[in-house]
C-alpha positions in Angstrom: 51.4 90.5 -8.4 54.6 88.6 -8.9 55.5 85.5 -10.9 57.1 82.5 -9.3 58.2 79.5 -11.2 57.7 76.0 -10.0 59.3 72.9 -11.5 57.6 69.7 -12.4 59.3 66.5 -13.5 57.8 64.8 -16.5 58.7 61.3 -17.3 58.3 59.6 -20.7 59.2 56.2 -22.0 61.6 56.1 -24.9 62.7 53.1 -26.9 66.3 52.9 -28.0 68.1 50.3 -30.1 71.7 49.2 -29.4 73.3 48.1 -32.6 77.0 48.5 -32.0 79.4 48.2 -29.0 82.9 49.6 -29.5 85.4 46.8 -28.8 88.1 49.4 -27.9 86.0 50.8 -25.0 85.1 47.2 -23.9 88.8 46.5 -23.9 89.6 49.5 -21.7 86.7 48.9 -19.3 87.4 45.1 -19.1 91.1 45.6 -18.6 90.7 48.1 -15.7 87.9 46.0 -14.1 90.0 42.7 -14.4 93.1 44.4 -13.0 91.2 45.8 -10.0 89.7 42.4 -9.4 93.2 40.8 -9.7 94.5 43.2 -7.1 91.6 42.6 -4.7 92.0 38.8 -4.9 95.8 39.2 -4.5 95.5 41.3 -1.4 92.7 39.1 0.0 94.8 36.0 -0.5 97.8 37.6 1.3 95.5 38.6 4.2 94.0 35.1 4.4 97.5 33.5 4.3 98.6 35.8 7.1 95.6 34.9 9.3 96.0 31.2 8.5 99.7 31.3 9.3 99.1 33.2 12.6 96.4 30.9 13.8 98.4 27.8 13.0 96.1 26.5 10.3 98.9 26.2 7.8 100.9 24.1 10.3 97.9 21.9 10.9 97.4 21.3 7.1 101.1 20.5 6.7 100.9 17.9 9.6 97.7 16.5 8.1 99.4 16.0 4.8 102.4 14.3 6.5 100.0 11.8 8.1 99.3 10.4 4.6 102.9 9.3 4.2 104.9 12.3 3.0 108.1 12.7 4.9 108.0 16.5 4.8 105.2 18.6 3.4 105.7 22.4 3.6 103.9 25.3 2.0 106.3 27.9 0.6 104.4 31.2 1.0 106.5 33.2 -1.4 106.4 30.6 -4.1 102.6 30.4 -3.8 102.4 34.2 -4.0 104.5 34.4 -7.1 102.5 31.6 -8.8 99.2 33.2 -7.8 100.3 36.6 -9.1 101.5 35.2 -12.5 98.3 33.1 -12.8 96.1 36.0 -11.9 97.7 38.3 -14.5 97.2 35.6 -17.2 93.6 35.2 -16.2 93.0 39.0 -16.2 94.4 39.2 -19.8 92.4 36.2 -20.9 89.2 37.6 -19.5 89.8 40.9 -21.2 90.3 39.1 -24.5 87.0 37.2 -23.9 85.2 40.5 -23.2 86.5 41.9 -26.5 85.6 38.7 -28.3 82.1 38.9 -26.8 81.7 42.6 -28.0 82.7 41.5 -31.5 80.3 38.6 -31.6 77.6 40.9 -30.2 78.3 43.4 -33.1 78.1 40.6 -35.7 74.8 39.2 -34.3 73.3 42.7 -33.9 74.1 43.3 -37.6 72.0 40.2 -38.4 69.0 40.8 -36.1 69.0 44.6 -36.0 70.2 45.2 -32.4 68.8 45.1 -28.9 65.8 47.1 -28.1 65.9 48.9 -24.8 63.2 51.0 -23.1 64.4 53.8 -21.0 62.7 56.5 -19.0 63.7 60.1 -19.8 63.0 62.7 -17.1 62.4 66.3 -18.1 62.2 69.3 -15.8 59.4 71.6 -16.9 59.2 75.1 -15.5 55.7 76.4 -14.9 55.1 80.0 -14.1 52.5 80.7 -11.4 51.2 84.1 -10.6 51.1 84.9 -6.8 48.9 87.7 -5.5 50.8 89.4 -2.7 48.1 92.1 -2.1 45.8 89.8 -0.1 48.3 89.5 2.8 
């Protein structure tokens, strides 16, 4: 006879209470997330500008605006890019500040009401030993 072990997964419901969120970790996560989103939007806008310029859409919009009475209406791509990059950085910093402010307000409210109750599932792996009879083979 030999002993083989089998594994079973046991799941149990556990209630946890979130009472505090660290503003420094929220700042770090928010800053990285906002900077990544900033880069994605910046790269996407450059790609869209390139496609619009290559297909003649930019020229069509410029001619359409001239039909309203402007003598010359031109888009300056580099000026638009610089403005978008500065505006995007300012928005990323502002959103990061809003995240930190939100974490601070959450901490203040959680102190008043006792926190947020969350129910999670915990999985445990339980090893059972089973005897196997090899003499019957």
